[in-house]
C-alpha positions as CSV (number, residue, x, y, z in Angstrom):
1,M,-30.0,-12.4,-36.7
2,S,-31.9,-13.2,-33.3
3,S,-29.7,-11.2,-31.3
4,A,-30.1,-8.3,-34.1
5,K,-34.0,-8.7,-33.6
6,S,-34.2,-8.4,-29.9
7,N,-32.2,-5.8,-29.9
8,D,-34.4,-3.7,-32.3
9,K,-37.5,-4.5,-30.6
10,Y,-36.2,-1.8,-27.9
11,Q,-34.9,0.7,-30.0
12,I,-36.4,3.9,-29.4
13,T,-38.6,4.6,-32.7
14,K,-39.8,7.9,-31.8
15,Q,-43.5,6.4,-32.0
16,L,-44.6,7.5,-28.4
17,S,-47.3,5.0,-27.9
18,Q,-45.5,2.0,-29.5
19,D,-42.0,2.9,-27.5
20,I,-43.9,3.2,-23.9
21,D,-45.8,-0.4,-24.9
22,A,-42.7,-1.7,-25.5
23,L,-40.7,-0.1,-22.1
24,K,-43.6,-1.7,-20.2
25,K,-43.2,-5.1,-22.4
26,L,-39.3,-5.0,-21.1
27,L,-40.1,-4.3,-17.4
28,G,-42.9,-7.0,-17.3
29,G,-45.2,-4.6,-16.2
30,S,-43.9,-3.7,-13.2
31,A,-46.2,-2.1,-10.5
32,D,-43.3,0.6,-9.6
33,L,-43.5,2.1,-13.4
34,N,-45.0,5.3,-13.5
35,T,-45.8,6.8,-17.2
36,S,-48.2,9.8,-17.7
37,E,-49.0,10.7,-21.1
38,A,-50.1,14.3,-22.5
39,E,-50.4,16.3,-25.9
40,L,-48.9,19.8,-25.3
41,S,-49.2,22.3,-27.9
42,G,-50.3,19.5,-30.6
43,V,-47.3,17.5,-29.2
44,R,-47.7,14.0,-27.4
45,C,-44.9,13.6,-24.2
46,A,-45.1,11.1,-21.9
47,V,-42.8,11.1,-19.0
48,A,-41.6,7.7,-17.2
49,A,-40.1,6.7,-14.1
50,I,-39.9,4.1,-11.1
51,E,-41.8,5.3,-8.1
52,G,-39.6,6.0,-5.3
53,M,-36.3,6.4,-7.3
54,A,-37.3,9.9,-8.4
55,S,-38.5,13.3,-6.7
56,A,-41.9,14.0,-7.5
57,E,-41.4,17.8,-6.7
58,L,-37.5,17.9,-9.0
59,L,-40.1,16.2,-11.6
60,S,-42.3,18.9,-11.8
61,E,-39.8,21.7,-11.1
62,L,-37.4,20.8,-13.6
63,V,-39.3,18.7,-16.6
64,L,-42.7,19.3,-15.9
65,R,-43.5,22.6,-16.2
66,P,-41.1,23.8,-18.5
67,L,-41.7,20.7,-21.0
68,E,-45.2,23.1,-20.9
69,R,-43.8,25.7,-22.0
70,L,-41.3,24.4,-24.2
71,A,-43.8,22.8,-26.1
72,K,-45.3,26.4,-26.9
73,E,-42.4,26.9,-28.4
74,A,-41.9,24.2,-30.6
75,G,-44.9,25.4,-32.5
76,G,-46.6,21.8,-32.7
77,S,-42.9,20.3,-33.8
78,G,-41.8,17.5,-31.9
79,Q,-38.6,17.3,-33.1
80,R,-38.3,21.1,-32.4
81,L,-39.2,20.3,-29.1
82,F,-37.0,17.2,-28.8
83,E,-34.0,19.7,-29.7
84,L,-35.4,22.4,-27.1
85,L,-35.2,19.7,-24.5
86,T,-32.0,18.3,-25.5
87,S,-29.8,21.3,-26.2
88,G,-32.0,24.5,-26.4
89,A,-32.8,25.2,-22.6
90,L,-31.2,24.2,-19.7
91,L,-33.5,22.0,-17.4
92,T,-31.0,19.9,-15.6
93,A,-27.4,19.5,-15.6
94,D,-27.6,16.0,-15.4
95,C,-29.6,15.0,-18.8
96,T,-28.8,12.9,-21.4
97,Q,-30.0,10.9,-24.3
98,P,-30.3,6.7,-24.1
99,A,-29.2,4.8,-26.8
100,D,-32.5,2.1,-26.5
101,L,-35.2,1.5,-24.1
102,R,-33.1,-0.9,-22.5
103,E,-30.5,1.7,-21.6
104,A,-33.3,4.0,-20.5
105,A,-34.5,1.2,-17.8
106,A,-31.8,1.1,-16.3
107,M,-31.0,4.9,-15.9
108,M,-34.7,5.2,-14.3
109,F,-33.6,2.2,-11.7
110,S,-31.0,4.9,-11.2
111,G,-33.6,7.7,-10.5
112,F,-34.1,9.1,-13.7
113,A,-37.1,10.5,-15.5
114,V,-37.1,9.9,-19.3
115,V,-39.5,12.1,-21.1
116,F,-40.7,10.6,-24.6
117,V,-41.1,13.0,-27.2
118,E,-43.4,11.7,-30.5
119,G,-41.4,12.4,-33.5
120,G,-38.3,13.3,-31.5
121,G,-37.2,10.9,-29.1
122,A,-36.2,10.6,-25.4
123,A,-34.2,12.1,-23.3
124,A,-33.3,11.5,-19.6
125,Y,-33.0,13.7,-16.6
126,G,-32.0,13.5,-13.5
127,V,-34.2,13.7,-10.5
128,Q,-32.9,11.4,-8.2
129,G,-35.6,11.4,-4.7
130,Y,-35.0,8.0,-3.3
131,D,-34.6,7.5,0.2
132,K,-31.3,7.3,2.1
133,K,-29.6,7.5,5.2
134,A,-28.1,10.5,6.7
135,V,-24.6,11.6,6.8
136,T,-23.5,10.4,10.3
137,E,-20.4,9.4,12.6
138,P,-18.7,6.2,11.4
139,S,-19.5,2.9,13.4
140,S,-16.3,1.5,13.2
141,E,-13.4,3.8,13.2
142,H,-14.0,6.4,16.0
143,N,-11.5,9.1,16.4
144,I,-11.3,12.1,18.8
145,M,-10.0,14.3,17.1
146,G,-10.6,14.4,13.2
147,S,-13.7,14.4,11.3
148,Q,-17.1,13.3,12.6
149,E,-18.9,12.2,9.1
150,G,-19.1,9.1,7.3
151,F,-20.0,7.4,4.1
152,C,-23.6,6.4,3.9
153,E,-25.5,4.1,1.5
154,A,-26.0,6.4,-1.7
155,L,-22.7,6.8,-4.1
156,R,-23.7,10.6,-4.8
157,S,-23.7,11.8,-1.4
158,N,-20.1,9.3,-0.8
159,I,-18.6,11.6,-3.9
160,S,-19.7,14.7,-2.8
161,L,-17.9,14.2,1.0
162,V,-14.9,13.3,-1.0
163,R,-14.7,16.2,-3.3
164,R,-15.5,18.6,-0.3
165,R,-12.6,18.0,1.4
166,M,-10.4,17.4,-2.1
167,K,-11.0,20.7,-4.0
168,T,-8.8,19.9,-6.8
169,P,-9.1,19.4,-11.2
170,A,-6.7,16.8,-10.3
171,L,-9.0,14.6,-8.4
172,R,-10.3,11.9,-11.2
173,L,-13.8,10.1,-10.7
174,E,-14.8,7.3,-13.0
175,M,-18.0,5.6,-13.0
176,L,-18.1,1.7,-13.6
177,T,-20.4,-0.8,-14.0
178,V,-20.5,-4.1,-11.8
179,G,-23.2,-6.8,-11.4
180,R,-25.4,-8.1,-15.1
181,L,-28.6,-8.3,-12.1
182,T,-27.9,-5.4,-10.2
183,N,-25.8,-2.8,-12.3
184,T,-24.2,-1.5,-9.4
185,D,-22.3,2.0,-10.1
186,V,-18.8,1.7,-8.6
187,C,-16.5,4.6,-8.7
188,L,-12.8,4.4,-9.2
189,C,-11.7,7.9,-7.0
190,Y,-7.6,8.7,-7.5
191,L,-5.5,11.7,-7.6
192,S,-4.2,12.1,-11.8
193,G,-0.7,12.9,-11.7
194,R,-0.5,10.7,-8.2
195,A,-1.0,7.7,-8.7
196,D,0.5,5.2,-11.1
197,S,-1.4,5.1,-14.3
198,R,-0.6,1.3,-15.0
199,M,-2.5,0.5,-11.6
200,I,-5.5,2.3,-12.3
201,A,-5.7,0.6,-15.7
202,D,-5.1,-2.7,-14.2
203,I,-7.7,-1.6,-11.7
204,K,-9.6,-0.6,-14.8
205,R,-9.5,-4.3,-16.7
206,R,-10.1,-6.2,-13.2
207,L,-13.3,-4.3,-12.5
208,K,-14.7,-4.9,-16.3
209,A,-13.4,-8.7,-15.6
210,I,-15.9,-10.0,-13.2
211,E,-18.6,-11.9,-14.0
212,L,-21.1,-11.7,-11.0
213,D,-24.9,-11.2,-11.1
214,T,-25.0,-9.2,-7.8
215,L,-22.8,-6.6,-6.1
216,L,-24.4,-5.6,-3.3
217,A,-21.5,-5.2,-0.6
218,S,-17.7,-4.2,-1.2
219,G,-16.3,-6.9,0.6
220,T,-17.4,-8.5,-2.8
221,L,-15.3,-6.8,-4.7
222,K,-12.1,-7.7,-3.1
223,P,-11.5,-11.7,-3.8
224,F,-11.2,-9.9,-7.2
225,L,-9.0,-7.4,-6.7
226,E,-6.6,-9.5,-5.0
227,G,-4.2,-11.2,-7.3
228,R,-3.3,-13.8,-4.4
229,E,-7.0,-14.4,-2.4
230,Q,-6.0,-18.1,-2.5
231,V,-2.8,-18.0,-0.5
232,G,-2.7,-14.5,0.8
233,L,-2.9,-14.6,4.6
234,F,-3.1,-10.6,4.6
235,S,-5.4,-8.7,2.4
236,E,-3.9,-6.1,0.1
237,I,-7.4,-4.1,-0.5
238,S,-8.6,-2.1,2.9
239,A,-12.3,-0.9,3.7
240,T,-13.1,2.6,5.0
241,E,-16.2,4.3,6.3
242,R,-14.2,7.5,6.6
243,P,-14.2,9.7,4.0
244,D,-11.1,12.0,5.1
245,V,-8.9,8.6,5.1
246,V,-10.0,8.2,1.0
247,C,-8.9,11.7,1.2
248,A,-5.7,10.6,2.8
249,K,-5.0,7.3,0.8
250,I,-5.2,8.8,-2.4
251,N,-3.4,11.8,-1.8
252,E,-0.5,9.1,-1.2
253,G,-1.0,7.9,-5.2
254,R,-3.8,5.3,-3.9
255,A,-7.1,4.2,-5.8
256,A,-10.3,4.1,-4.0
257,L,-13.6,2.5,-4.9
258,I,-16.9,4.0,-3.7
259,I,-19.4,1.4,-4.7
260,D,-22.9,2.4,-4.2
261,G,-25.0,1.1,-1.3
262,T,-22.6,0.2,0.7
263,P,-21.2,3.0,3.5
264,F,-17.5,1.4,3.3
265,A,-14.9,2.4,0.2
266,L,-12.1,0.0,-0.5
267,V,-8.6,1.6,-0.8
268,C,-5.8,-0.3,-3.0
269,P,-3.2,-0.9,-2.3
270,S,-3.1,-1.3,1.7
271,L,0.0,-1.6,3.4
272,F,0.6,-4.0,6.8
273,A,1.7,-1.2,8.8
274,E,-1.3,1.1,8.0
275,S,-3.3,-1.1,10.1
276,F,-1.8,0.5,13.3
277,R,-2.5,4.0,12.3
278,T,-4.9,6.1,13.5
279,V,-6.6,9.7,12.2
280,D,-5.8,10.6,15.7
281,D,-2.0,10.3,14.7
282,A,-1.8,13.8,12.9
283,C,-3.2,15.6,15.5
284,S,-0.7,14.5,18.3
285,K,2.7,15.3,19.2
286,P,5.3,12.7,17.8
287,Y,6.0,11.3,21.0
288,F,2.6,10.7,21.8
289,V,2.3,8.8,18.2
290,I,5.4,6.6,18.9
291,L,3.9,5.9,22.2
292,M,0.4,4.7,21.1
293,R,2.0,2.9,18.0
294,L,4.3,0.9,20.2
295,V,1.1,-0.3,22.6
296,R,-0.9,-0.9,18.9
297,Y,1.4,-3.8,18.0
298,I,2.4,-4.7,21.5
299,A,-1.7,-5.5,21.2
300,F,-1.3,-7.3,18.2
301,F,1.7,-9.3,19.7
302,F,-0.9,-10.1,22.6
303,A,-3.9,-11.4,20.3
304,V,-2.1,-13.2,18.4
305,I,0.6,-14.9,19.4
306,F,0.1,-14.7,23.5
307,P,-2.1,-17.2,24.1
308,G,-0.1,-19.5,22.3
309,L,3.1,-18.8,24.1
310,Y,1.1,-19.2,27.1
311,V,0.9,-22.9,25.8
312,A,4.1,-23.5,24.8
313,V,5.6,-22.2,28.1
314,A,3.7,-23.9,30.4
315,N,4.0,-27.7,28.6
316,Y,7.5,-27.7,27.1
317,H,9.8,-24.6,28.8
318,P,8.5,-24.0,32.5
319,E,12.1,-23.3,33.3
320,M,11.2,-19.8,31.9
321,L,8.6,-19.0,34.8
322,T,9.6,-17.8,38.2
323,L,9.2,-20.6,41.2
324,K,5.5,-19.5,42.5
325,L,4.4,-18.4,39.6
326,L,5.2,-21.9,38.4
327,L,3.3,-23.5,41.7
328,N,0.4,-21.2,41.7
329,L,-0.2,-22.5,38.2
330,T,0.4,-26.0,38.9
331,A,-2.1,-25.4,41.8
332,S,-4.9,-23.9,39.0
333,E,-4.0,-26.9,36.5
334,R,-4.7,-30.0,39.6
335,S,-8.3,-28.6,39.3
336,T,-9.4,-28.9,36.0
337,P,-10.6,-32.1,34.3
338,Y,-8.7,-31.3,30.8
339,S,-4.7,-30.5,30.0
340,L,-4.1,-26.4,29.3
341,F,-3.8,-27.0,25.7
342,V,-7.9,-28.2,25.5
343,E,-8.7,-25.5,28.0
344,M,-7.2,-23.1,25.5
345,L,-8.7,-23.6,22.8
346,I,-11.9,-24.3,24.6
347,I,-11.9,-21.1,25.8
348,T,-10.9,-19.4,22.7
349,V,-13.6,-20.9,20.7
350,L,-16.0,-19.7,23.4
351,L,-14.6,-16.2,23.0
352,E,-14.9,-16.1,18.9
353,L,-18.2,-17.4,19.7
354,M,-19.4,-14.5,22.1
355,K,-18.0,-11.8,19.5
356,E,-20.3,-13.4,16.8
357,A,-23.3,-12.9,18.5
358,A,-22.6,-9.9,19.9
359,V,-22.0,-8.8,16.3
360,R,-25.1,-10.6,15.1
361,M,-27.7,-9.5,17.5
362,P,-29.6,-6.7,17.6
363,K,-27.5,-3.8,20.3
364,A,-30.5,-4.3,22.8
365,V,-29.8,-8.5,23.0
366,G,-26.0,-7.9,22.6
367,S,-24.9,-6.1,25.7
368,A,-27.3,-8.9,27.3
369,I,-25.3,-12.1,25.5
370,S,-22.0,-10.6,26.3
371,I,-23.3,-9.8,30.1
372,A,-24.5,-13.2,30.3
373,G,-20.9,-14.7,28.5
374,G,-19.0,-13.1,31.3
375,L,-20.7,-14.5,34.1
376,V,-20.7,-17.7,32.2
377,I,-17.2,-17.7,30.9
378,G,-15.6,-15.8,33.9
379,D,-17.7,-17.2,36.8
380,A,-19.0,-20.3,36.1
381,A,-16.7,-22.1,34.8
382,V,-13.9,-21.1,37.2
383,K,-15.8,-22.1,40.1
384,S,-16.5,-25.2,38.3
385,G,-13.6,-26.5,37.7
386,I,-13.4,-26.3,34.1
387,I,-11.0,-23.8,33.3
388,S,-8.5,-22.1,35.4
389,S,-8.2,-18.2,37.0
390,P,-4.2,-18.0,35.1
391,L,-6.0,-18.9,32.2
392,L,-8.7,-17.0,31.6
393,I,-6.8,-13.6,32.9
394,I,-4.5,-14.4,29.6
395,V,-8.1,-15.2,27.4
396,G,-9.2,-11.5,28.8
397,L,-6.1,-9.8,28.0
398,T,-6.1,-11.4,24.6
399,A,-9.8,-10.6,23.9
400,T,-9.1,-7.0,24.7
401,A,-6.0,-6.6,22.7
402,S,-8.3,-7.9,19.8
403,F,-10.1,-5.3,19.6
404,V,-6.9,-2.6,19.2
405,I,-6.6,-3.5,16.1
406,P,-10.0,-3.7,14.0
407,G,-8.3,-4.0,10.7
408,L,-6.4,-7.3,11.0
409,A,-10.0,-8.9,13.1
410,Q,-10.0,-11.5,10.9
411,Q,-5.7,-12.8,11.0
412,S,-5.9,-12.1,14.5
413,S,-8.9,-14.4,15.1
414,A,-7.3,-17.0,12.7
415,L,-3.8,-16.6,13.4
416,R,-4.6,-17.1,17.4
417,L,-5.9,-21.3,16.8
418,V,-3.0,-21.9,14.7
419,Y,-0.4,-20.7,17.0
420,I,-2.5,-21.9,20.4
421,C,-1.8,-25.5,18.0
422,A,1.6,-24.7,17.3
423,G,2.7,-23.9,20.8
424,G,0.7,-27.4,22.2
425,A,2.0,-29.8,19.7
426,A,5.7,-28.4,19.4
427,G,6.5,-25.6,21.9
428,F,8.5,-22.4,21.1
429,F,9.8,-24.5,17.8
430,G,6.2,-24.5,16.7
431,I,5.8,-21.4,17.6
432,A,8.7,-20.4,15.4
433,V,8.1,-22.3,12.4
434,V,4.4,-21.0,12.2
435,S,6.5,-17.6,12.7
436,A,8.4,-18.0,9.6
437,M,5.3,-18.8,7.4
438,V,3.6,-16.1,8.5
439,M,6.4,-13.8,7.9
440,T,7.1,-15.6,4.1
441,N,3.3,-15.0,3.6
442,A,3.5,-11.0,4.1
443,C,6.2,-10.4,2.7
444,A,5.5,-12.2,-0.8
445,S,2.5,-10.5,-0.9
446,Q,2.8,-7.6,-3.7
447,E,-0.1,-6.5,-5.0
448,Y,-0.5,-3.6,-8.3
449,G,3.6,-3.4,-7.8
450,I,4.2,-2.5,-3.5
451,P,5.0,-4.9,-1.3
452,Y,2.4,-5.2,1.5
453,T,5.8,-5.4,4.1
454,A,6.6,-1.9,2.7
455,P,8.2,0.1,4.1
456,L,9.9,-1.8,6.3
457,L,10.9,-4.8,3.9
458,P,12.1,-4.2,1.3
459,F,13.5,-1.2,3.5
460,S,13.4,2.4,3.1
461,R,15.0,5.0,5.3
462,S,12.4,7.8,4.6
463,G,9.4,5.5,4.7
464,S,10.3,3.6,7.7
465,V,10.5,6.6,10.6
466,E,6.2,6.4,9.5
467,I,6.4,2.9,11.5
468,L,6.3,4.0,14.6
469,S,5.8,8.3,14.1
470,R,3.8,10.3,11.9
471,K,4.9,12.1,9.1
472,S,7.2,15.5,9.7
473,R,6.0,19.1,9.3
474,E,8.9,19.2,6.4
475,R,7.6,16.3,4.5
476,L,3.6,17.4,5.2
477,Q,4.6,20.8,3.7
478,Q,5.9,19.4,0.3
479,E,3.3,17.0,0.0
480,H,1.1,20.0,0.0
481,T,3.7,22.1,-1.9
482,V,3.3,19.5,-5.0
483,V,-0.5,19.5,-5.3
484,G,-0.8,23.0,-5.0
485,N,1.8,23.3,-8.1
486,Y,0.1,20.5,-9.9
487,S,-3.5,21.7,-9.3
488,E,-1.9,25.0,-11.5
489,N,-0.1,23.5,-13.9
490,A,-2.4,20.4,-14.7
491,P,-1.0,18.1,-17.0
492,S,-3.2,17.3,-20.0
493,E,-4.4,13.5,-20.5
């Protein structure tokens, strides 16, 4: 009974004064609620909007001026004016009728203006005009010959960037809301006829089951979209700020989630091999693509295993080194007070400390921190005898290699420490055990019916070619032909 009374309290009663008072009470007399009441040709009307969310110019051109003209045609009838506002005249393309005042308030928070008509009801018009960042170059996914546009924080602008590249009726854009307090809009993008319907239904089910008060970042959705979040080392949900990457992924049958308020879209599912691909691969010769992907795989090896491998060789398997190199390493380590294992841990932690400081500090200060950290670790630490010179070269190479694969930066940092501990504790045996555990964890990851290690495990002859090389001309033409045929003969849903 109390719930029914609460709902009745916020129903649209078609009584102007009562509806406006109830709306103000619902928002607690919020200072950013603007309401304007007037009597037009004998009909009392009111317009409500949130300051800073609606454009005053669009509101005047698309709503207020036509409202005055339509009021004259209504002949003093509120019901007739409301019919003209909702179905008898074209004001804006985005026009809806809120079911109650709660829905009307939620629409105003998204930039709508709500028109109340005495004896008629309420209608909401999209006149969004809030401040937003312009479309700029992606900050974390640079390229040479690809698009220079990246997502911004405005959802509608991001959707338009995708639609402008995918001019096909097969593109589906479905809006969902996540967050009890924020009511954040989430757009699910996929290509009908390409994406698995069961996968799309599963994603919708997981999104609707989320019970969060706030959703302010795209990364917040990842744990809810991953089924193995607690035990999975690698994430099967990737993030990108490039609309061309989103279009390429949904063309392959994936699904993308664009979240309002963040410039990063989520793509699911994601594969391990895709972390080593870039946009420029499609613009390069196949032999150059093979070369660069080999370099990226080698960089991942250096970023993850090389420090631990160095510790294991120096401590347990010195016979693998040449005599001159072994003598140089021995002479360098004699001047340091700590063991090689402890040195490697110290300098690795200092490296992660500098990386975190460079990310969190302002750009003007970040470069100064990098210089100071390089001087402290690179020069002072070696001269004082805390760290040996060969060790500094190893860590410098590791730090450089870790920036080559930004999509696996978190895994690289964590696995690097694990391999150092394994190599320092048990040599090659420890590294082999950790490698087996990592491979088992990656092979066991399977989300939305697609293994994370595909197409290598399970092996696919056609797909495994793309691990080192890009798609052939014939395969690209086949995909484009399928899209063209589908666009002309789109099946009914």
